[in-house]
N, C-alpha and C positions, 0 to 999 in steps of 0.2 A: 104080043103086047105085054109089057111088064105090069104086074099088079103093084099096088102100093106096098104090100109085104115084100115083094121082090126088090123094090127100090130101097126099102129100109135094110134088108139083108145086105145089099151091095154097098150101101152107105157105110154101115159099120164094118163089114168083113173086108171089103175091097179097098175102100178109101181109108178108114181109120186104122184097121189092122195091117193092111198091106201097102198103104201109101200110094194107091192108084189115083192121084189127084185129078187126072184128066177126066175121070168118070163124073166128077162134080159138074162138068159142063152139061151132061145129059140128065143128071139126077136132080139138079136144082133149077128153079126158075131164074131168069136173068135178073129179076128184082128181089131175089131171096133175101129175107131179113133174119139175121141171127140175133135174137133177143138174149144175149149172154148177160148173166148177172155179175160176171167177174171183171168187167171193165167196160170201156166205151164200146158202143156197137161198131162192128167192122163195116167196111164198104159193102153195099148190097151186092148180091149175086155171088156166083162161084169164086170170083176173084177176091172177095173179102174173106172167104173161108180157107182158101188154099194156103195162105201164110200161117194161119193158126194150126192147121194140120201139120204143116212142115215143122213149125217150131215145137209142137208137142212131140212129134216123132223124133226130132233131134234130141230133145231133153229126156225122152222116155223111149228109147229105141225098141224095147220089147213090149210096148204098150199093146194091150189087147182088150177088146170089148167082147163080152159074152152076152148075147141076148137071152134074158131070163123069161121075159113075158112081153106080149104085145096085145094091146086092146085096139081093135080096128073098127073104124067107121068109114063112111063114104069119103070123108074129106080130112079126117084126122086119125093119126096113129099115136098112141101112147106106148112108149117103149121103156121097160125097166131093164137096165143092164148092170153088169158088174164090170168095172173098169180096173184093170190091174197093170202093173209095170214096175220098173226100177228107174228111179230118177238119177241118171248119170250125166246129165247136162243141165245147163241153165234153163229154168222153167219160168219164163216171164219175170226175170229178176231174182228168182230164188236160186242161189248157188246149188250145184250138185250135192246130193246127200249120199248117193250110192245105196239108198235104202229102197226096199220093195214096199208096195202098198196094194191094197184091194179095197175099193169103195163102191157103194151103190150110187146109181144115177138114174134119174127119171127124165125122159125126153118127150116132148110133145111136138109132133111134126104135122104141120098143116099142109095139105096138098091142093094144087090147082093145076089143071091141064096135065095131069099125070106126072107132076114133079113136086118136089118139096118146095113150098113157097115161104114158109117161116118156121122157126125153130125156137123152142123154149126148153130150158134144162135146169134141173136142180141136182147138184152133186154134193155128196158128203165131203165138202172141202175141209171142214174142221178135222174130220176123221183122217183124211189124206195127210194134212199137215202134221197131225199127231204121229201117224205112222212114219212120216219122213223125219221125225224128230225136231221139227221146227217149233212146235208149241207143245205144252203139257196137256 
């Protein structure tokens, strides 16, 4: 049986870093909610996250998440990561810049029945936009 830590490792390393979208079906609950601060909430469940992962991997083909720290409880894991990559494609309306970035991100993952049921995240988006040359 996978631990919550195993699930988080697979979520970042296999799904986000390696594009193994099919794993979301076993890592997320059917009613998973992505509480993203960057736009309207996507459709619940794995099907709502798959297009986001696809779009980001297309815009940032070398995207990589490094897990820096995890705080683990019975039902919640807080994950501090470093998110790096080079934006070579359109990123949700932002034209390609060809520039590299490295930013911090904090994710809060709530678990239910051995799967991620909800997700909250804070990303240094201003830092990312500065590194991409979009803002000063």
